[in-house]
N, C-alpha and C positions, 0 to 999 in steps of 0.2 A: 632355524626356528626363530619366529618373532615373539617378542614379549608384548604384553598387553599395552604398554605405553607406546610402543612403536606403531600400533594400529589406530590409536586415538588421534583425532585431528581437532584443531580449534574451530569451534563453531560459533558464529555470531547469530544473535536472535533479534529479529525485527518484527514490526507490525505494519501492515498496510491497510488502507481504507478505500473501499469502493463507496463513494459518497454520491448518492443518486438524488437528482432534482428533476422531477417530471420524467422525461425520456432521456435525460442527459446524465453523464457521469463527470465528476470533477477530476481534472488532471492538473499536474504541475509540469512546467517545463523545467527540466533539470538544469541547475546552474553549475553543477560540478561533474567531473568525470566519476565514474564511467557514464556514458550516454548523455554527455553534456548537450543541451539543446533539444533533447528528445522528450516526448511526453511520457509520464509515469504516474502511477498512483501516489498520492501523498502517503508518506510513511517513513519509518526510520527505526533506529535502535531502541530496544527495550532497556531502560536504565535500571541500575541496581535498585531493588526494592519495589519495582513496578510489575504489574501483570501486563501481558500483551494487550489486553483490552484498554487499560489505562494509558499505555504508551500510544496506542492507536489514536485515541481521542486527543492526547497531547500533541502528537505529530500533525494531526489534521489541523489543529488550532495554530501551531507554530508555522506551518507551511502555507496555510490558506486563509487563516482568520475565522474559519467556520468552527463554531462551538457546538459540541454534541455531548450528551451525557454518556459516559462509558457504558452504562447499563443498556443504552439503546442500540449498541453495536451487536450485530449477530455474526457469529463465526461462519465464514465461507469455507475455510479449510486451512490446512497446514501445507506449505509448499517447501519441499526440501530436496529437490533434484540437485545433485552435487554441483552441477555446472550452471546453476541459475544466476549466479553473480560472478563476474570476472575478478572481483577482489578477493574471493576465497569462498569458503563454505558458509553460506548464509541460509538460515531457516526462517521463514516468515509465517506468522499467523495473519491471515487476511480476514478482514471484517467488512460487513456491508451495513450502511445506514441510509435511510431516506430522510431528506430534509425538506422543509417547506419550499414551495415554488418561488418565493421571493428571497430565498437565501442568496446573499452576495458573498463573493470570495475575493481575496486579494493576496498577492504573492508575499511571502515572508520567509525568514530563515534561509535555507539554501535553494528555494524555488525562484527561478528567474521570472516566471510568470505563471498565471493559472488560466485554465480554459475549461469551459463546459463543452463536452463533445457527446455525440449521440452514443448512448449505451449500446445500441445494436451494432454500431459500426465505429468503434473507437480508433481504428487505424492500427498501425504498427507501433507498439509500445515498448518501452525499455524493460529489461529483465524478462520475467515471464508474466508480466502484467496483462498481456493480451489473453493469456490462458485464464488468469484470475477473473478478469471481466467476463470472459465467455462462460465461466462456471457460474457467475452470478446471473447472467442472461438466461441460462438454462433453468434457474430456480424461479418458477412462476410467482412465488410469493413476494419477490423483491421488485416486480415490475408494476 
């Protein structure tokens, strides 16, 4: 017989952002493992005292220099497949935001570089970010 504490696992909570400019989505080139050198959505851990929406806006700023009002972020969904991150159990709240066509981005924090890639064909992304972008693509309101 197992006890309740034996079935609990430590879960990390993150937030990711699908930042759309025209027909493109903003990606970071990961500077750290896992998936070092691979494209991923900007995002990261939700800090103590933050909501995932506030964390998403903060991470977007830290990794890309793009400033958005947290209130402008729309929830895409919660992604919690147990194997979505090789570092352990990580649950993410993914958000989408559309920015003006002249929005510039620059790499910061743990991003080695930033790239605007086609929203319709972003390529093979780190973690489950290909799935997240596909979910946004299916939502006609975001295009």
